[in-house]
DRENFIMAR-900664 format. One record per residue (C-alpha): residue number from 1; residue in one letter; chain; x, y, z. Coordinates in Angstrom, 1 decimal. Layout:
[NUM; "A"; "A"; [X; Y; Z]];
...
// end
This chain:
[1; "M"; "A"; [84.3; 111.3; 108.3]];
[2; "E"; "A"; [81.7; 109.7; 106.4]];
[3; "N"; "A"; [81.8; 106.2; 106.9]];
[4; "K"; "A"; [82.7; 104.3; 103.6]];
[5; "R"; "A"; [79.4; 102.0; 102.5]];
[6; "Q"; "A"; [79.5; 98.7; 102.7]];
[7; "Q"; "A"; [79.5; 96.5; 99.8]];
[8; "Q"; "A"; [76.7; 94.2; 99.2]];
[9; "V"; "A"; [76.3; 90.7; 98.0]];
[10; "F"; "A"; [73.0; 88.9; 97.1]];
[11; "V"; "A"; [73.3; 85.0; 97.5]];
[12; "V"; "A"; [71.0; 83.0; 95.3]];
[13; "D"; "A"; [70.6; 79.1; 96.7]];
[14; "D"; "A"; [67.4; 76.6; 96.9]];
[15; "S"; "A"; [70.0; 75.1; 99.7]];
[16; "A"; "A"; [69.4; 76.8; 102.9]];
[17; "P"; "A"; [73.2; 75.4; 104.5]];
[18; "V"; "A"; [74.7; 76.4; 101.3]];
[19; "R"; "A"; [73.3; 80.0; 101.7]];
[20; "Q"; "A"; [74.2; 79.9; 105.3]];
[21; "S"; "A"; [77.8; 78.7; 104.5]];
[22; "I"; "A"; [78.6; 81.6; 102.0]];
[23; "R"; "A"; [76.6; 84.4; 104.3]];
[24; "K"; "A"; [79.1; 83.5; 107.2]];
[25; "Q"; "A"; [82.0; 83.8; 104.9]];
[26; "L"; "A"; [81.2; 87.1; 103.6]];
[27; "E"; "A"; [80.0; 88.6; 106.9]];
[28; "G"; "A"; [83.2; 87.7; 108.3]];
[29; "G"; "A"; [84.8; 89.1; 105.4]];
[30; "G"; "A"; [82.7; 92.5; 106.0]];
[31; "Y"; "A"; [80.1; 92.4; 103.2]];
[32; "A"; "A"; [76.5; 92.7; 103.5]];
[33; "V"; "A"; [74.3; 89.8; 102.9]];
[34; "Q"; "A"; [70.8; 89.3; 101.2]];
[35; "S"; "A"; [69.2; 85.7; 100.2]];
[36; "F"; "A"; [67.4; 84.3; 97.8]];
[37; "C"; "A"; [66.0; 81.2; 97.4]];
[38; "D"; "A"; [65.6; 81.2; 93.5]];
[39; "G"; "A"; [66.1; 82.8; 90.7]];
[40; "L"; "A"; [62.4; 84.7; 90.6]];
[41; "E"; "A"; [62.7; 86.1; 94.7]];
[42; "L"; "A"; [66.1; 88.0; 93.0]];
[43; "I"; "A"; [64.7; 89.1; 89.8]];
[44; "S"; "A"; [61.4; 90.7; 91.5]];
[45; "C"; "A"; [64.0; 92.1; 94.1]];
[46; "L"; "A"; [66.0; 93.4; 91.6]];
[47; "C"; "A"; [63.2; 95.5; 89.8]];
[48; "W"; "A"; [62.3; 97.9; 92.6]];
[49; "M"; "A"; [65.5; 98.5; 94.0]];
[50; "E"; "A"; [67.2; 102.0; 93.6]];
[51; "D"; "A"; [70.7; 101.2; 93.9]];
[52; "P"; "A"; [71.9; 97.1; 92.9]];
[53; "P"; "A"; [74.3; 94.8; 95.2]];
[54; "D"; "A"; [77.8; 95.4; 94.2]];
[55; "L"; "A"; [77.7; 91.4; 93.2]];
[56; "V"; "A"; [75.2; 88.4; 93.1]];
[57; "I"; "A"; [76.3; 84.7; 93.8]];
[58; "M"; "A"; [73.6; 82.2; 92.2]];
[59; "D"; "A"; [73.6; 78.8; 92.0]];
[60; "I"; "A"; [72.5; 77.4; 88.7]];
[61; "D"; "A"; [70.3; 74.2; 89.4]];
[62; "M"; "A"; [67.2; 76.0; 91.5]];
[63; "P"; "A"; [63.6; 75.6; 91.4]];
[64; "R"; "A"; [61.4; 78.3; 89.8]];
[65; "L"; "A"; [63.8; 80.3; 87.7]];
[66; "D"; "A"; [67.3; 78.6; 87.3]];
[67; "G"; "A"; [70.1; 80.6; 87.5]];
[68; "F"; "A"; [71.2; 80.5; 83.6]];
[69; "S"; "A"; [67.2; 81.7; 83.0]];
[70; "A"; "A"; [67.1; 84.6; 85.9]];
[71; "C"; "A"; [70.9; 85.8; 84.1]];
[72; "R"; "A"; [69.5; 85.8; 80.6]];
[73; "K"; "A"; [66.3; 88.1; 82.6]];
[74; "L"; "A"; [68.5; 90.4; 84.3]];
[75; "R"; "A"; [70.5; 91.2; 81.2]];
[76; "Q"; "A"; [67.4; 91.7; 79.2]];
[77; "Y"; "A"; [65.8; 93.5; 82.0]];
[78; "E"; "A"; [69.1; 95.7; 82.0]];
[79; "E"; "A"; [69.4; 96.5; 78.4]];
[80; "E"; "A"; [65.5; 97.4; 78.7]];
[81; "G"; "A"; [66.0; 99.5; 81.3]];
[82; "R"; "A"; [63.4; 98.4; 83.6]];
[83; "V"; "A"; [66.1; 98.0; 86.2]];
[84; "A"; "A"; [66.9; 101.4; 87.8]];
[85; "W"; "A"; [70.8; 101.5; 87.4]];
[86; "S"; "A"; [72.5; 102.0; 84.0]];
[87; "G"; "A"; [75.7; 101.5; 83.1]];
[88; "N"; "A"; [78.0; 98.2; 84.0]];
[89; "P"; "A"; [75.8; 94.9; 83.8]];
[90; "L"; "A"; [75.3; 93.9; 87.2]];
[91; "P"; "A"; [77.9; 91.1; 88.2]];
[92; "V"; "A"; [77.0; 87.8; 88.4]];
[93; "V"; "A"; [78.9; 84.8; 89.5]];
[94; "L"; "A"; [77.6; 81.3; 89.0]];
[95; "I"; "A"; [78.0; 78.2; 91.5]];
[96; "S"; "A"; [77.2; 74.8; 91.1]];
[97; "A"; "A"; [77.6; 71.1; 91.7]];
[98; "N"; "A"; [77.7; 70.3; 87.7]];
[99; "D"; "A"; [81.4; 72.6; 87.1]];
[100; "T"; "A"; [81.1; 71.2; 82.9]];
[101; "L"; "A"; [82.3; 72.9; 80.3]];
[102; "D"; "A"; [79.4; 73.3; 79.2]];
[103; "N"; "A"; [78.1; 74.6; 81.9]];
[104; "R"; "A"; [80.9; 77.5; 82.2]];
[105; "R"; "A"; [80.3; 78.6; 78.5]];
[106; "R"; "A"; [76.8; 79.1; 78.8]];
[107; "G"; "A"; [77.6; 81.4; 81.7]];
[108; "F"; "A"; [80.1; 83.7; 80.1]];
[109; "R"; "A"; [78.0; 83.8; 77.6]];
[110; "L"; "A"; [75.6; 85.7; 79.6]];
[111; "G"; "A"; [78.0; 87.8; 81.1]];
[112; "C"; "A"; [79.0; 85.8; 84.2]];
[113; "V"; "A"; [82.1; 87.0; 86.0]];
[114; "D"; "A"; [83.2; 83.9; 87.7]];
[115; "F"; "A"; [82.1; 80.2; 88.1]];
[116; "I"; "A"; [82.8; 78.3; 91.7]];
[117; "A"; "A"; [82.1; 74.2; 91.2]];
[118; "K"; "A"; [80.6; 73.1; 94.9]];
[119; "P"; "A"; [82.0; 72.0; 96.7]];
[120; "F"; "A"; [83.8; 75.0; 97.4]];
[121; "G"; "A"; [86.4; 75.3; 100.4]];
[122; "P"; "A"; [87.1; 77.4; 103.3]];
[123; "G"; "A"; [87.2; 81.0; 102.4]];
[124; "E"; "A"; [87.1; 80.0; 98.7]];
[125; "I"; "A"; [83.9; 82.2; 98.6]];
[126; "L"; "A"; [85.6; 85.5; 100.4]];
[127; "Q"; "A"; [88.9; 84.9; 98.1]];
[128; "V"; "A"; [86.7; 85.2; 94.7]];
[129; "V"; "A"; [84.5; 87.9; 96.4]];
[130; "D"; "A"; [87.3; 89.7; 97.2]];
[131; "S"; "A"; [89.1; 89.7; 94.3]];
[132; "L"; "A"; [86.4; 91.1; 92.4]];
[133; "L"; "A"; [85.2; 93.8; 94.6]];
[134; "R"; "A"; [88.3; 94.8; 96.6]];
[135; "P"; "A"; [91.5; 93.9; 94.1]];
[136; "E"; "A"; [93.7; 96.4; 96.5]];
[137; "T"; "A"; [93.5; 93.7; 98.8]];
[138; "T"; "A"; [93.9; 90.5; 96.1]];
[139; "F"; "A"; [97.0; 92.4; 95.3]];
[140; "A"; "A"; [98.4; 94.3; 98.1]];
[141; "G"; "A"; [102.1; 93.7; 99.2]];
[142; "M"; "A"; [102.8; 92.8; 95.2]];
[143; "T"; "A"; [105.2; 95.0; 93.5]];
[144; "A"; "A"; [105.2; 95.9; 89.7]];
[145; "L"; "A"; [108.5; 97.2; 87.9]];
[146; "V"; "A"; [107.6; 100.3; 84.9]];
[147; "V"; "A"; [110.7; 100.2; 82.5]];
[148; "D"; "A"; [109.9; 103.6; 80.1]];
[149; "D"; "A"; [112.0; 106.2; 78.8]];
[150; "S"; "A"; [109.1; 108.8; 79.4]];
[151; "Q"; "A"; [108.2; 110.3; 82.7]];
[152; "V"; "A"; [105.1; 110.7; 81.8]];
[153; "V"; "A"; [104.2; 107.2; 80.7]];
[154; "R"; "A"; [106.1; 105.9; 83.8]];
[155; "Y"; "A"; [103.7; 108.1; 86.2]];
[156; "L"; "A"; [100.2; 107.5; 84.4]];
[157; "V"; "A"; [101.1; 103.5; 84.5]];
[158; "A"; "A"; [102.0; 103.7; 88.2]];
[159; "R"; "A"; [98.8; 105.6; 88.6]];
[160; "C"; "A"; [96.9; 103.3; 87.0]];
[161; "L"; "A"; [98.1; 100.1; 88.8]];
[162; "A"; "A"; [97.7; 101.7; 92.1]];
[163; "R"; "A"; [94.4; 101.7; 92.3]];
[164; "I"; "A"; [94.8; 97.4; 92.0]];
[165; "G"; "A"; [96.8; 97.8; 94.9]];
[166; "L"; "A"; [100.2; 97.5; 93.3]];
[167; "Q"; "A"; [103.2; 99.0; 95.0]];
[168; "T"; "A"; [105.5; 100.7; 92.1]];
[169; "R"; "A"; [108.8; 100.9; 91.2]];
[170; "E"; "A"; [110.9; 102.6; 88.2]];
[171; "A"; "A"; [113.5; 102.6; 85.6]];
[172; "E"; "A"; [114.3; 104.8; 82.6]];
[173; "D"; "A"; [115.8; 102.0; 80.2]];
[174; "G"; "A"; [116.2; 98.3; 80.1]];
[175; "Q"; "A"; [119.7; 98.7; 81.6]];
[176; "A"; "A"; [118.8; 100.4; 84.6]];
[177; "A"; "A"; [115.7; 97.5; 84.7]];
[178; "Y"; "A"; [117.9; 94.9; 84.0]];
[179; "E"; "A"; [120.9; 96.0; 86.6]];
[180; "M"; "A"; [117.7; 96.7; 89.3]];
[181; "L"; "A"; [116.6; 92.8; 88.9]];
[182; "C"; "A"; [119.6; 90.8; 88.5]];
[183; "E"; "A"; [122.1; 92.4; 89.9]];
[184; "Q"; "A"; [120.8; 94.4; 92.9]];
[185; "G"; "A"; [118.5; 91.9; 93.7]];
[186; "L"; "A"; [115.2; 93.9; 93.3]];
[187; "E"; "A"; [112.0; 91.3; 93.8]];
[188; "V"; "A"; [109.0; 92.4; 91.7]];
[189; "D"; "A"; [106.2; 90.7; 91.0]];
[190; "L"; "A"; [105.3; 91.8; 87.3]];
[191; "V"; "A"; [107.4; 94.2; 84.4]];
[192; "I"; "A"; [105.8; 96.7; 82.4]];
[193; "V"; "A"; [108.7; 97.5; 79.4]];
[194; "D"; "A"; [108.4; 99.7; 76.8]];
[195; "Y"; "A"; [110.2; 98.4; 73.2]];
[196; "R"; "A"; [112.0; 101.4; 72.2]];
[197; "M"; "A"; [114.0; 103.0; 74.7]];
[198; "P"; "A"; [118.1; 104.4; 74.9]];
[199; "R"; "A"; [120.9; 101.8; 75.7]];
[200; "M"; "A"; [118.3; 98.8; 75.8]];
[201; "K"; "A"; [115.7; 97.8; 74.2]];
[202; "G"; "A"; [112.7; 96.4; 75.1]];
[203; "D"; "A"; [113.5; 92.6; 73.5]];
[204; "E"; "A"; [117.2; 92.6; 74.9]];
[205; "F"; "A"; [115.8; 93.5; 78.3]];
[206; "V"; "A"; [113.4; 90.8; 78.5]];
[207; "Y"; "A"; [116.1; 88.4; 77.1]];
[208; "L"; "A"; [118.5; 88.9; 79.6]];
[209; "V"; "A"; [115.7; 88.6; 82.0]];
[210; "R"; "A"; [114.5; 85.3; 80.9]];
[211; "R"; "A"; [118.4; 83.7; 81.3]];
[212; "C"; "A"; [118.4; 85.5; 85.0]];
[213; "P"; "A"; [117.3; 82.3; 87.4]];
[214; "E"; "A"; [115.8; 85.0; 89.6]];
[215; "T"; "A"; [113.4; 86.2; 86.6]];
[216; "A"; "A"; [113.2; 83.8; 84.4]];
[217; "Q"; "A"; [109.3; 82.9; 85.2]];
[218; "L"; "A"; [108.8; 86.5; 85.9]];
[219; "P"; "A"; [105.7; 88.0; 83.9]];
[220; "V"; "A"; [106.5; 90.6; 81.3]];
[221; "L"; "A"; [104.3; 92.8; 80.1]];
[222; "F"; "A"; [105.8; 95.2; 77.0]];
[223; "L"; "A"; [104.0; 98.3; 75.4]];
[224; "S"; "A"; [104.3; 98.5; 71.8]];
[225; "S"; "A"; [102.8; 101.0; 69.3]];
[226; "E"; "A"; [100.0; 100.8; 66.7]];
[227; "G"; "A"; [101.5; 98.7; 63.6]];
[228; "D"; "A"; [104.8; 97.7; 65.5]];
[229; "S"; "A"; [103.5; 93.8; 64.7]];
[230; "D"; "A"; [107.5; 93.1; 64.0]];
[231; "H"; "A"; [108.4; 94.7; 67.4]];
[232; "I"; "A"; [105.6; 92.2; 68.7]];
[233; "I"; "A"; [106.9; 88.7; 67.4]];
[234; "T"; "A"; [110.3; 89.8; 68.1]];
[235; "M"; "A"; [109.6; 90.3; 72.1]];
[236; "F"; "A"; [107.5; 87.5; 72.2]];
[237; "R"; "A"; [110.7; 85.5; 71.0]];
[238; "A"; "A"; [112.5; 87.3; 73.7]];
[239; "G"; "A"; [110.1; 85.6; 76.1]];
[240; "A"; "A"; [108.0; 88.5; 76.8]];
[241; "S"; "A"; [104.8; 87.1; 78.4]];
[242; "D"; "A"; [101.8; 89.8; 77.0]];
[243; "Y"; "A"; [101.6; 92.8; 75.2]];
[244; "L"; "A"; [99.7; 96.1; 75.1]];
[245; "V"; "A"; [99.0; 98.5; 72.3]];
[246; "K"; "A"; [99.9; 102.6; 72.7]];
[247; "P"; "A"; [97.9; 104.3; 73.5]];
[248; "F"; "A"; [95.6; 101.9; 76.2]];
[249; "I"; "A"; [92.7; 102.4; 78.4]];
[250; "S"; "A"; [93.4; 102.0; 82.0]];
[251; "E"; "A"; [91.2; 99.4; 82.2]];
[252; "E"; "A"; [92.6; 97.0; 79.8]];
[253; "L"; "A"; [95.8; 97.5; 81.9]];
[254; "Q"; "A"; [94.4; 96.6; 85.0]];
[255; "A"; "A"; [92.9; 93.7; 83.1]];
[256; "R"; "A"; [95.7; 91.9; 81.9]];
[257; "V"; "A"; [98.2; 92.9; 84.6]];
[258; "K"; "A"; [95.7; 91.0; 87.2]];
[259; "V"; "A"; [95.5; 87.8; 84.7]];
[260; "H"; "A"; [99.1; 87.7; 85.2]];
[261; "L"; "A"; [99.1; 88.4; 89.1]];
[262; "Q"; "A"; [96.4; 85.9; 89.6]];
[263; "S"; "A"; [98.2; 83.6; 88.0]];
[264; "R"; "A"; [101.5; 84.4; 90.2]];
[265; "L"; "A"; [99.7; 84.1; 93.2]];
[266; "Y"; "A"; [98.1; 80.6; 92.1]];
[267; "L"; "A"; [101.0; 79.2; 91.4]];
[268; "S"; "A"; [102.8; 80.9; 94.7]];
[269; "R"; "A"; [99.6; 79.1; 97.0]];
[270; "L"; "A"; [100.6; 75.5; 95.0]];
[271; "E"; "A"; [104.4; 75.8; 95.8]];
[272; "E"; "A"; [103.3; 76.3; 99.1]];
[273; "M"; "A"; [100.7; 73.4; 99.1]];
[274; "N"; "A"; [103.5; 71.1; 97.7]];
[275; "R"; "A"; [105.8; 72.3; 100.4]];
[276; "N"; "A"; [103.7; 71.6; 102.7]];
[277; "L"; "A"; [103.0; 67.9; 101.5]];
[278; "Y"; "A"; [106.2; 67.4; 101.4]];
[279; "D"; "A"; [106.9; 68.1; 104.7]];
[280; "L"; "A"; [104.1; 66.1; 105.8]];
[281; "A"; "A"; [105.3; 63.1; 103.6]];
[282; "V"; "A"; [108.8; 63.2; 105.6]];
[283; "R"; "A"; [108.3; 64.2; 109.2]];
[284; "D"; "A"; [106.8; 61.7; 112.0]];
[285; "S"; "A"; [103.7; 63.1; 113.0]];
[286; "L"; "A"; [103.6; 62.1; 116.1]];
[287; "T"; "A"; [106.9; 63.8; 117.4]];
[288; "G"; "A"; [107.5; 66.8; 115.2]];
[289; "L"; "A"; [110.9; 65.3; 113.8]];
[290; "H"; "A"; [112.1; 64.3; 110.1]];
[291; "N"; "A"; [111.4; 60.9; 109.2]];
[292; "R"; "A"; [113.8; 57.7; 108.1]];
[293; "R"; "A"; [113.0; 59.0; 104.4]];
[294; "Y"; "A"; [114.2; 62.1; 104.8]];
[295; "L"; "A"; [117.4; 61.2; 106.9]];
[296; "M"; "A"; [118.7; 58.6; 103.8]];
[297; "D"; "A"; [117.8; 61.2; 101.2]];
[298; "F"; "A"; [119.5; 64.2; 103.1]];
[299; "L"; "A"; [122.4; 61.8; 103.9]];
[300; "N"; "A"; [123.0; 60.4; 100.4]];
[301; "R"; "A"; [123.2; 63.8; 99.6]];
[302; "I"; "A"; [125.5; 65.3; 101.4]];
[303; "F"; "A"; [128.1; 62.1; 102.4]];
[304; "S"; "A"; [130.2; 61.6; 99.4]];
[305; "R"; "A"; [130.8; 66.0; 99.9]];
[306; "I"; "A"; [131.4; 65.5; 103.1]];
[307; "V"; "A"; [133.8; 63.1; 102.6]];
[308; "R"; "A"; [136.0; 64.7; 99.9]];
[309; "S"; "A"; [135.8; 67.9; 101.9]];
[310; "G"; "A"; [137.3; 66.5; 105.2]];
[311; "M"; "A"; [134.8; 67.8; 107.1]];
[312; "D"; "A"; [133.8; 65.9; 110.2]];
[313; "L"; "A"; [129.8; 64.6; 110.6]];
[314; "G"; "A"; [128.7; 63.0; 113.8]];
[315; "C"; "A"; [125.8; 60.4; 114.2]];
[316; "V"; "A"; [123.7; 60.2; 117.5]];
[317; "F"; "A"; [121.6; 57.3; 117.5]];
[318; "F"; "A"; [119.4; 56.3; 120.6]];
[319; "D"; "A"; [116.5; 55.2; 121.6]];
[320; "L"; "A"; [114.7; 54.7; 125.1]];
[321; "D"; "A"; [115.4; 52.3; 128.0]];
[322; "H"; "A"; [112.7; 49.8; 128.4]];
[323; "F"; "A"; [109.9; 51.9; 126.7]];
[324; "K"; "A"; [107.9; 48.4; 126.4]];
[325; "R"; "A"; [107.6; 48.2; 130.3]];
[326; "I"; "A"; [106.3; 52.2; 129.5]];
[327; "N"; "A"; [103.9; 51.0; 127.1]];
[328; "D"; "A"; [102.7; 47.7; 128.7]];
[329; "S"; "A"; [102.3; 49.2; 132.2]];
[330; "L"; "A"; [101.1; 52.7; 131.4]];
[331; "G"; "A"; [99.1; 52.3; 128.3]];
[332; "H"; "A"; [99.9; 53.0; 124.4]];
[333; "D"; "A"; [98.7; 56.2; 124.8]];
[334; "F"; "A"; [100.9; 57.4; 127.1]];
[335; "G"; "A"; [103.9; 55.5; 125.6]];
[336; "D"; "A"; [102.6; 58.2; 122.4]];
[337; "Y"; "A"; [102.7; 61.3; 124.7]];
[338; "V"; "A"; [106.3; 60.2; 126.3]];
[339; "L"; "A"; [107.4; 60.2; 122.3]];
[340; "A"; "A"; [105.8; 63.3; 121.5]];
[341; "E"; "A"; [107.7; 64.7; 124.7]];
[342; "I"; "A"; [110.9; 63.2; 123.4]];
[343; "G"; "A"; [110.4; 65.2; 120.2]];
[344; "G"; "A"; [110.3; 68.1; 121.8]];
[345; "L"; "A"; [113.3; 67.7; 124.2]];
[346; "V"; "A"; [115.2; 67.1; 121.3]];
[347; "R"; "A"; [114.1; 69.8; 119.4]];
[348; "R"; "A"; [115.0; 72.4; 122.2]];
[349; "L"; "A"; [118.5; 70.9; 122.6]];
[350; "V"; "A"; [120.0; 70.9; 118.6]];
[351; "R"; "A"; [121.3; 73.6; 116.8]];
[352; "E"; "A"; [120.0; 75.6; 113.7]];
[353; "G"; "A"; [121.4; 72.8; 110.9]];
[354; "D"; "A"; [121.4; 69.8; 112.9]];
[355; "L"; "A"; [118.7; 67.0; 111.8]];
[356; "A"; "A"; [116.5; 65.4; 114.5]];
[357; "V"; "A"; [114.8; 62.1; 113.5]];
[358; "R"; "A"; [112.6; 59.1; 114.7]];
[359; "Y"; "A"; [114.1; 56.6; 113.0]];
[360; "G"; "A"; [111.4; 54.4; 114.0]];
[361; "G"; "A"; [109.2; 53.2; 117.3]];
[362; "E"; "A"; [111.3; 54.8; 120.2]];
[363; "E"; "A"; [114.8; 54.8; 118.0]];
[364; "F"; "A"; [116.0; 58.5; 117.3]];
[365; "V"; "A"; [119.1; 59.6; 115.1]];
[366; "L"; "A"; [120.8; 63.0; 115.5]];
[367; "I"; "A"; [122.5; 64.4; 112.4]];
[368; "L"; "A"; [125.4; 67.0; 113.5]];
[369; "P"; "A"; [127.3; 68.2; 110.7]];
[370; "R"; "A"; [130.6; 69.9; 111.3]];
[371; "A"; "A"; [130.9; 68.4; 114.4]];
[372; "G"; "A"; [133.6; 66.2; 115.9]];
[373; "L"; "A"; [133.5; 63.2; 118.5]];
[374; "E"; "A"; [134.2; 64.9; 121.3]];
[375; "A"; "A"; [131.0; 67.4; 120.4]];
[376; "C"; "A"; [128.5; 64.9; 119.7]];
[377; "V"; "A"; [129.6; 62.9; 122.8]];
[378; "G"; "A"; [128.4; 66.2; 124.2]];
[379; "V"; "A"; [125.1; 66.5; 122.7]];
[380; "A"; "A"; [124.3; 63.1; 123.5]];
[381; "E"; "A"; [125.4; 63.7; 127.3]];
[382; "R"; "A"; [123.2; 66.4; 127.5]];
[383; "L"; "A"; [120.0; 64.9; 126.2]];
[384; "R"; "A"; [120.3; 62.3; 128.2]];
[385; "A"; "A"; [121.0; 64.0; 131.5]];
[386; "T"; "A"; [117.7; 66.0; 130.5]];
[387; "I"; "A"; [115.5; 63.0; 129.8]];
[388; "E"; "A"; [116.5; 61.6; 132.6]];
[389; "T"; "A"; [115.7; 64.7; 135.0]];
[390; "H"; "A"; [112.9; 65.5; 133.0]];
[391; "R"; "A"; [109.3; 64.3; 134.8]];
[392; "F"; "A"; [107.1; 62.3; 132.3]];
[393; "S"; "A"; [103.2; 63.1; 133.4]];
[394; "S"; "A"; [99.5; 63.0; 131.9]];
[395; "A"; "A"; [96.6; 63.4; 134.0]];
[396; "D"; "A"; [97.1; 60.7; 136.7]];
[397; "R"; "A"; [99.9; 59.1; 135.0]];
[398; "S"; "A"; [103.7; 59.9; 135.3]];
[399; "C"; "A"; [106.7; 58.0; 134.9]];
[400; "R"; "A"; [110.8; 58.9; 134.4]];
[401; "V"; "A"; [112.8; 57.6; 131.0]];
[402; "T"; "A"; [116.1; 56.9; 130.2]];
[403; "I"; "A"; [118.0; 56.2; 127.2]];
[404; "S"; "A"; [121.1; 54.8; 125.8]];
[405; "A"; "A"; [123.3; 56.4; 123.1]];
[406; "G"; "A"; [125.7; 55.3; 120.5]];
[407; "V"; "A"; [127.7; 57.7; 118.6]];
[408; "A"; "A"; [129.5; 57.8; 115.2]];
[409; "T"; "A"; [131.4; 60.1; 113.3]];
[410; "V"; "A"; [133.0; 60.5; 109.4]];
[411; "L"; "A"; [136.8; 61.2; 110.6]];
[412; "N"; "A"; [136.9; 58.8; 113.9]];
[413; "D"; "A"; [135.3; 55.6; 112.6]];
[414; "N"; "A"; [135.3; 56.2; 108.9]];
[415; "P"; "A"; [132.5; 54.4; 107.3]];
[416; "A"; "A"; [132.4; 53.6; 103.4]];
[417; "S"; "A"; [128.8; 55.2; 103.2]];
[418; "A"; "A"; [126.0; 56.9; 104.6]];
[419; "A"; "A"; [124.4; 53.5; 105.5]];
[420; "E"; "A"; [127.4; 52.5; 107.1]];
[421; "L"; "A"; [127.5; 55.7; 109.5]];
[422; "I"; "A"; [124.2; 55.0; 111.0]];
[423; "Q"; "A"; [124.7; 51.2; 111.7]];
[424; "L"; "A"; [128.0; 52.1; 113.4]];
[425; "A"; "A"; [126.3; 54.0; 115.7]];
[426; "D"; "A"; [123.7; 51.7; 116.4]];
[427; "R"; "A"; [126.1; 48.9; 117.0]];
[428; "L"; "A"; [127.5; 51.6; 119.4]];
[429; "L"; "A"; [124.1; 51.4; 121.2]];
[430; "Y"; "A"; [124.0; 48.2; 121.9]];
[431; "V"; "A"; [127.2; 48.5; 123.3]];
[432; "A"; "A"; [125.7; 51.2; 125.7]];
[433; "K"; "A"; [122.4; 48.8; 126.4]];
[434; "S"; "A"; [125.3; 46.0; 127.3]];
[435; "R"; "A"; [126.4; 47.9; 129.5]];
[436; "G"; "A"; [123.9; 48.9; 131.5]];
[437; "R"; "A"; [121.7; 51.5; 129.8]];
[438; "N"; "A"; [121.4; 55.6; 130.5]];
[439; "Q"; "A"; [124.5; 56.1; 128.9]];
[440; "V"; "A"; [126.9; 57.2; 125.7]];
[441; "A"; "A"; [129.1; 54.8; 124.0]];
[442; "P"; "A"; [131.3; 56.6; 121.9]];
[443; "R"; "A"; [133.8; 54.0; 120.6]];
[444; "L"; "A"; [133.9; 50.3; 120.8]];
[445; "A"; "A"; [136.5; 48.6; 123.5]];
[446; "A"; "A"; [138.9; 46.5; 122.0]];
[447; "E"; "A"; [136.9; 43.3; 123.5]];
[448; "E"; "A"; [134.0; 44.2; 121.4]];
[449; "R"; "A"; [136.0; 44.7; 117.9]];
[450; "V"; "A"; [134.7; 42.2; 115.9]];
// end
C-alpha cells in the first residue's frame, strides 16, 4: 500500500527562535518543514523546485526581501510561468508583530490566505495550518442537516460536505427537518435548506427554528434559484444566515460552510474559555472547592424556592481545631498542604449535588440540598471521623487534625435568609468548640439559647 505524501510547509522568518518554534509545532502535527531566513532565499528555492510546498508561512518584516515584496514577486513569477507548477496560486500565511488593518489589507490583496499576529499562542500556528491543509480534521465530528425535497440535491450536497470532513443528516422538507431538530432533539452544527419544498417552505422552517431555544443560534444557509431576489429577502427576514444560488460549484458551497462552521468553533471555544474563567473566579485554588462568593450566589438563588417548596436544606459549618499551631510549628507551607488534603477528603465524601466551600482560612461550609438534620449530622460525623483518622504527612513532617462542626437546617432552625442559615451553623460551630472540640453540634442547649 502506497504511503500518503507528507504535507510540506515552508517557514520564512529572520528570527531563528521563531523559525524553531513554528517548526516544533508543525512537525509535532505531522508536517515536513523547511526554513528560510528571508524572502530572497524563499524565491530562489521556489524557482528551481518542480513540486511546490503545500503552504508558506512568512514574516512581513525581514531584511533583503520582506514578506510583502516576496509575495508580490511570487505572484508575478506564477503569472509569467517562471515557476514549475501551474493552477492554483501557492497559499501564503503572513505573520507579523505589526498587526494593523493596513498590513492585513496589503497581504490579502497579494493573495495571502491568512494573517497571524505575533506573539502567537501555543498551538495557534498548527491550528491555522490544519484548517487550511486538513479541513477534514478541523470539522471532524461536526454535522450538517441537508433539507431538500430533491434526493439528488441532498446526495450532491452531502458528498460535497463529506470532502471537508462533515457528517450529514437529511430531511425531505421543512416539516421533517423541524421535527428532527426541535422535537426529536437532533444536534447539528449547520443547516442547508431549500426554499421551495412541500408541506413546509424554507422560510417557514427558518422562522420556527429561530424561535426554538436550542436552535436559535444555528447557522442556516438556504439554496435559491437564480432571479429569486424576493425569496432571498424573505429568507433573511425569517432569520437565514447565508444563501447560495443554484446551480453552484462545490468549492463555493464548501467555502461558505467553512466560514460559518469556523465561527461556530470560535464561539464554542470562547464560551468554554468564559466557563473556565468563571470557574477560576468561583473556586479556591488551594483546595479546589468553591469559594465564599459562589456560596452566597448559590444560596441566594435557591433559598426562597427551598422555603416555598417546603423542602429541607442543610448547612454544615466546620473548621480545623488549633490550626494556628500547625502553621506555627510545622510551617505555613505544611499548613497549605493540610488545607489541600482537607479539600480532597471533602470532595470524596460529599454527594453529587452537594456544595463544598472553603469559606475562608481554615473554615469550610457544606450545603446539603434535601437533607434533614439527622442526615446532615451523619455527613458531619463521617467527615469528622475521616479527618481524625487521616495521617497528614508531607516530606519529614506529619500531624493529626481534628475538626469542630455546627449543623443547621431550614426546617429545624427556620432561618429568615440564606445568610442567617450560615450564621446559625457558624454559631453552632463555636458551641462545638466550647464543648471540647472534635465534635459536631447539631442544636443549641436550652442554656445556650440567648
